[in-house]
C-alpha positions as CSV (number, residue, x, y, z in Angstrom):
1,M,17.1,26.8,-18.3
2,N,18.5,30.3,-18.5
3,M,17.8,31.3,-14.9
4,V,17.4,29.1,-11.8
5,L,16.4,30.2,-8.3
6,V,18.1,28.1,-5.6
7,T,16.6,28.5,-2.2
8,G,18.7,27.7,0.8
9,A,21.7,28.5,-1.4
10,N,24.1,28.8,1.6
11,G,23.2,25.3,2.8
12,F,25.0,22.0,2.3
13,L,23.2,21.1,-1.0
14,G,22.2,24.5,-2.1
15,K,25.7,25.9,-2.1
16,A,27.2,23.0,-4.0
17,L,24.3,23.1,-6.6
18,S,24.6,26.8,-7.1
19,V,28.4,26.6,-7.7
20,E,27.9,23.7,-10.2
21,L,25.1,25.5,-12.1
22,I,27.2,28.7,-12.3
23,G,30.1,26.6,-13.6
24,K,27.9,25.3,-16.4
25,G,27.0,28.8,-17.5
26,I,23.5,28.8,-16.1
27,G,22.1,32.0,-14.5
28,V,21.6,31.5,-10.8
29,K,19.7,33.5,-8.2
30,C,20.5,32.5,-4.6
31,A,17.8,33.0,-1.9
32,V,19.3,33.0,1.6
33,R,18.3,34.1,5.1
34,K,21.7,35.3,6.2
35,P,24.2,37.5,4.5
36,Y,26.1,35.4,1.9
37,R,28.2,35.9,-1.2
38,I,28.7,33.6,-4.1
39,K,30.7,34.5,-7.2
40,G,28.7,34.6,-10.3
41,A,25.2,34.6,-8.7
42,Q,22.7,37.2,-7.7
43,V,22.2,36.8,-3.9
44,L,18.9,37.9,-2.4
45,Q,18.3,37.8,1.3
46,I,14.8,36.9,2.6
47,T,13.3,36.9,6.0
48,D,12.6,33.7,8.0
49,L,10.8,31.2,5.9
50,D,7.0,31.3,6.3
51,E,3.9,31.7,4.2
52,R,4.1,35.5,4.2
53,I,7.3,36.1,2.2
54,D,7.0,38.1,-1.0
55,W,9.1,36.3,-3.6
56,T,8.6,38.7,-6.4
57,E,12.1,39.9,-6.8
58,C,13.6,36.4,-6.4
59,L,11.3,35.0,-9.1
60,A,11.7,37.6,-11.7
61,K,12.9,36.0,-15.0
62,V,13.3,32.7,-13.3
63,E,12.4,29.5,-15.3
64,C,13.1,26.9,-12.7
65,V,13.0,26.9,-8.9
66,V,15.1,24.4,-6.9
67,H,13.7,24.5,-3.3
68,T,16.3,23.1,-0.9
69,A,15.5,25.4,2.0
70,A,13.7,23.7,4.9
71,R,13.4,23.3,8.6
72,V,15.3,20.1,9.3
73,H,15.7,17.7,12.2
74,I,16.7,19.5,15.3
75,M,18.2,17.7,18.2
76,N,16.6,18.5,21.6
77,D,14.0,20.7,19.9
78,R,12.7,23.1,22.5
79,V,9.6,24.5,20.7
80,S,6.3,23.6,22.3
81,D,4.8,22.2,19.1
82,P,7.5,20.9,16.7
83,L,5.0,19.7,14.1
84,A,3.5,23.2,13.8
85,E,6.9,24.7,13.3
86,F,7.8,22.1,10.6
87,R,4.5,22.8,8.9
88,N,5.0,26.5,9.0
89,V,8.4,26.3,7.1
90,N,8.2,23.1,5.1
91,V,4.6,23.3,4.1
92,G,3.4,26.9,4.4
93,A,6.5,28.6,3.0
94,T,7.0,26.0,0.3
95,L,3.4,26.3,-1.1
96,N,3.5,30.0,-0.8
97,L,6.7,30.0,-3.0
98,A,5.0,27.5,-5.4
99,R,1.9,29.7,-5.8
100,Q,4.0,32.8,-6.5
101,A,6.2,30.8,-8.9
102,V,3.1,30.0,-10.9
103,Q,2.1,33.6,-11.0
104,S,5.6,34.5,-12.2
105,G,5.6,32.0,-15.1
106,V,8.1,29.6,-13.7
107,K,8.2,26.5,-15.8
108,R,9.4,23.8,-13.3
109,F,9.6,23.5,-9.5
110,V,12.1,21.0,-8.2
111,Y,11.4,20.1,-4.6
112,I,14.0,18.4,-2.4
113,S,12.0,16.2,-0.1
114,S,13.2,13.2,1.9
115,V,13.1,9.4,1.8
116,G,11.7,9.7,5.3
117,V,8.4,10.2,3.5
118,N,8.6,6.5,2.6
119,G,9.5,5.5,6.2
120,A,12.3,5.0,8.6
121,E,13.4,1.4,7.8
122,T,13.2,-1.2,5.1
123,F,13.0,-5.0,5.7
124,S,12.5,-7.4,2.8
125,E,12.2,-4.8,0.0
126,P,13.9,-1.5,-0.7
127,F,11.8,1.7,-0.9
128,S,10.8,2.7,-4.4
129,E,8.4,5.3,-5.8
130,L,5.7,2.7,-5.6
131,S,6.1,2.2,-1.9
132,K,3.3,3.4,0.3
133,P,4.3,6.7,2.0
134,Q,4.7,6.2,5.8
135,P,6.3,9.4,7.2
136,H,8.0,8.5,10.4
137,S,8.6,11.9,12.0
138,D,7.1,15.4,12.2
139,Y,9.8,16.4,9.7
140,A,8.9,13.7,7.2
141,L,5.2,14.3,7.6
142,S,5.7,18.0,6.8
143,K,7.7,17.1,3.7
144,F,4.9,14.7,2.5
145,E,2.3,17.4,3.0
146,A,4.3,19.8,1.0
147,E,4.7,17.3,-1.8
148,K,0.9,16.8,-1.9
149,G,0.3,20.5,-1.9
150,L,2.8,21.1,-4.7
151,I,1.2,18.4,-6.8
152,D,-2.2,20.1,-6.4
153,I,-0.8,23.5,-7.3
154,C,0.8,22.2,-10.5
155,A,-2.3,20.3,-11.5
156,E,-4.2,23.6,-11.7
157,S,-1.4,25.4,-13.6
158,D,1.2,25.0,-16.4
159,M,4.1,24.7,-13.9
160,E,5.7,21.3,-13.7
161,F,7.0,19.7,-10.6
162,V,9.8,17.3,-9.8
163,I,10.0,15.8,-6.3
164,I,13.3,14.2,-5.2
165,R,13.5,12.1,-2.1
166,P,17.2,11.5,-1.0
167,P,18.3,9.4,1.9
168,L,21.2,10.7,4.1
169,I,23.4,13.1,2.0
170,Y,27.1,12.8,2.9
171,G,30.3,14.7,2.4
172,S,33.1,16.1,4.5
173,N,31.1,19.1,5.6
174,A,27.8,17.4,5.9
175,P,25.6,18.4,8.9
176,G,23.8,16.2,11.3
177,N,24.4,12.5,11.9
178,F,27.1,12.0,9.3
179,R,29.1,14.9,10.8
180,S,28.7,13.3,14.2
181,L,30.0,10.0,12.9
182,L,33.0,11.7,11.3
183,K,33.8,13.2,14.7
184,F,33.5,9.9,16.5
185,V,35.8,8.2,14.0
186,H,38.3,11.1,14.2
187,L,38.4,10.9,18.0
188,G,38.9,7.2,17.9
189,I,35.9,6.5,20.2
190,P,35.2,2.7,20.4
191,L,31.8,1.9,19.0
192,P,29.8,-1.3,19.9
193,L,28.6,-1.9,16.4
194,G,30.9,-4.7,15.2
195,L,28.2,-7.3,14.8
196,L,25.8,-5.3,12.7
197,N,24.9,-6.6,9.2
198,N,22.4,-3.9,8.1
199,R,22.2,-2.3,4.7
200,R,21.9,1.4,4.2
201,S,21.6,3.6,1.1
202,M,23.1,7.1,1.1
203,V,23.8,9.7,-1.6
204,A,27.1,11.5,-2.1
205,L,26.7,15.3,-2.4
206,D,28.2,15.3,-5.9
207,N,25.8,12.5,-7.0
208,L,22.8,14.4,-5.7
209,V,23.9,17.6,-7.4
210,D,24.3,15.8,-10.6
211,F,20.8,14.3,-10.3
212,V,19.2,17.7,-9.5
213,K,20.9,19.1,-12.7
214,V,19.3,16.3,-14.7
215,C,15.9,17.0,-13.2
216,I,16.1,20.7,-13.9
217,E,15.8,20.2,-17.7
218,H,15.1,16.5,-18.6
219,P,11.7,16.4,-20.3
220,Q,10.9,13.0,-18.8
221,A,11.3,14.3,-15.3
222,R,8.1,16.4,-15.7
223,N,5.6,15.8,-12.9
224,Q,7.5,12.9,-11.5
225,T,8.7,11.8,-8.0
226,F,12.1,10.1,-7.8
227,L,14.1,8.3,-5.1
228,V,17.8,8.9,-5.5
229,A,20.9,7.3,-3.9
230,D,24.4,6.1,-4.8
231,G,23.2,2.8,-6.2
232,E,25.3,0.9,-3.6
233,C,24.5,0.0,0.0
234,V,26.8,-0.1,3.0
235,S,26.6,-1.6,6.5
236,T,27.3,0.6,9.5
237,P,30.5,-1.3,10.3
238,Q,31.7,-1.0,6.6
239,L,30.9,2.7,6.7
240,I,33.0,3.2,9.9
241,R,35.9,1.2,8.4
242,L,35.9,3.3,5.2
243,L,35.8,6.5,7.2
244,S,38.6,5.3,9.4
245,E,40.7,4.3,6.4
246,G,40.2,7.7,4.9
247,M,41.6,9.2,8.0
248,G,44.4,6.8,8.3
249,K,43.0,5.2,11.4
250,T,42.0,1.7,12.5
251,A,38.3,1.3,13.0
252,R,37.5,0.8,16.7
253,L,34.6,-1.6,16.7
254,F,33.7,-4.1,19.3
255,P,31.0,-6.8,19.2
256,V,27.7,-6.3,21.1
257,P,24.6,-8.3,20.3
258,L,21.9,-6.4,18.5
259,Q,19.3,-7.1,21.2
260,V,21.5,-5.7,23.8
261,L,22.0,-2.5,21.8
262,K,18.3,-2.3,21.3
263,L,17.6,-2.6,25.0
264,G,20.2,0.0,25.8
265,A,18.7,2.4,23.3
266,F,15.3,1.9,24.8
267,L,16.4,2.5,28.4
268,L,18.3,5.7,27.3
269,G,15.4,6.9,25.1
270,K,17.6,6.7,22.0
271,Q,15.4,4.5,19.8
272,S,15.7,6.9,16.9
273,M,19.5,6.8,17.0
274,F,19.4,3.0,17.3
275,Q,17.3,2.7,14.2
276,Q,19.6,5.1,12.2
277,L,22.7,3.2,13.2
278,C,21.5,-0.4,13.3
279,G,18.5,-0.6,11.0
280,S,18.4,-1.0,7.2
281,L,17.2,1.6,4.8
282,Q,17.6,0.6,1.1
283,V,16.5,2.7,-1.9
284,D,15.7,1.4,-5.4
285,I,16.8,4.0,-8.0
286,T,15.6,2.0,-11.0
287,K,13.0,4.6,-12.0
288,A,15.7,7.4,-12.2
289,Q,18.0,5.0,-14.2
290,N,15.3,3.9,-16.7
291,M,13.3,7.1,-17.1
292,L,16.2,9.6,-17.1
293,G,19.1,7.5,-18.1
294,W,20.8,8.6,-14.9
295,V,23.8,6.7,-13.5
296,P,25.5,8.0,-10.3
297,P,28.8,9.4,-11.6
298,M,30.6,8.9,-8.3
299,C,31.5,5.6,-6.5
300,M,30.3,5.4,-2.9
301,T,33.6,3.9,-1.7
302,D,35.6,6.6,-3.3
303,E,33.3,9.4,-2.0
304,L,33.4,8.1,1.6
305,L,37.1,7.9,1.6
306,R,37.3,11.4,0.1
307,A,34.8,12.8,2.7
308,A,37.0,11.4,5.5
309,K,40.2,12.7,4.1
310,E,38.7,16.2,3.5
311,F,37.3,16.2,7.0
312,L,40.7,15.3,8.4
313,N,42.3,18.1,6.4
314,E,39.8,20.6,7.6
315,K,40.5,19.6,11.2
316,N,44.2,20.1,10.7
317,I,44.1,23.5,9.0
């Protein structure tokens, strides 16, 4: 591809992807909502994401769109109708961009979705592309609706789609739950998670960037949906111990029975947090490996240790 449009290019994934593509000599346009500069890219500022945006300038001479921009999970969301807000950005704005991409002659549309489309938790079997979608939140539902709309648009045109469903994306400057966990470990806050034996898939930022690069051009990625992860799983206690090691600290874990944690989460209205910390969520990446020949280039253990070390360095600057 000679020119790629990256939306949300000042976000966690969008920024890393843009820098990587520029480094590989690929032309990059960056669509952002706030003033932003990135060396080697054409940066275009757009208004708040909705279905009314005119993408003409952003799409000119673009061969591939990588759509990372989205309305993500918001703690203590104060809007009266969260689902409507998620749909406005994640469905309306996405499909508006896709339709205009078709009109502009874009060859491929890479959509960053979420493993939440598959569900919130796995039990006996990991999620795969064959798993029945069971969106577990307003956010996940909006992502699934956008996927379906994108597939329909591409079915009626020559534009190809690639849908990527990652689990939690981690790195030293990751937002959301991973950032919170880094802060807890840094502060040495004791956590009652010592007895957990869950299994969770995650994806390192560098691994996801590498996979997106493959999906931009690989012919076998055409009109496919992929689940992507590091290829390894980790329990919550193992995760905390690795982050603690990376910061030169001793993990402060103490044993509390799972049912006690579950009851406490219920009484405090923190069932979602309980599921994310204590439940299992495993991802099968066999399709990506077999169809695209993709192997995660980075080791989970090494990347978790690096994320913790970089976070500590950032705190000490």
